[in-house]
C-alpha positions, 0 to 999 in steps of 0.5 A: 835277727841282724838288721839288712837292707832290702830293696823296695823292689825285694820287699814288693816281691816278698809282700806279693809272696806272702801277705800280711804279717811283718817282713821278718816273719815273711823272710823267715817263713820264706827261708823255712819254705826253701829249706824244706823244699830242698830237704825234699829234693834231696830225699828224693835224689837219694832215695832214686840212687839207693834204688839205683845202687841196689839194683846194680848190686843185684846185677853184680851178684847175679853176674857173679853167681854165673862165673862160679863153678857148680858143686 
């Protein structure tokens, strides 16, 4: 890991969020948690969009089938 300077306030906040362990381990844990949170959010949005798209497609298929002449 590259050497990075953190402010005392940021280190204090990190210590409050992740007690114990080295600063590097705490930052890694926080970054991993944030990545997991974002991934879960993206998956939720994706699932909702797929559901919305499927219902829109079903509506369009039903609307088109009404326009077809009966045989």
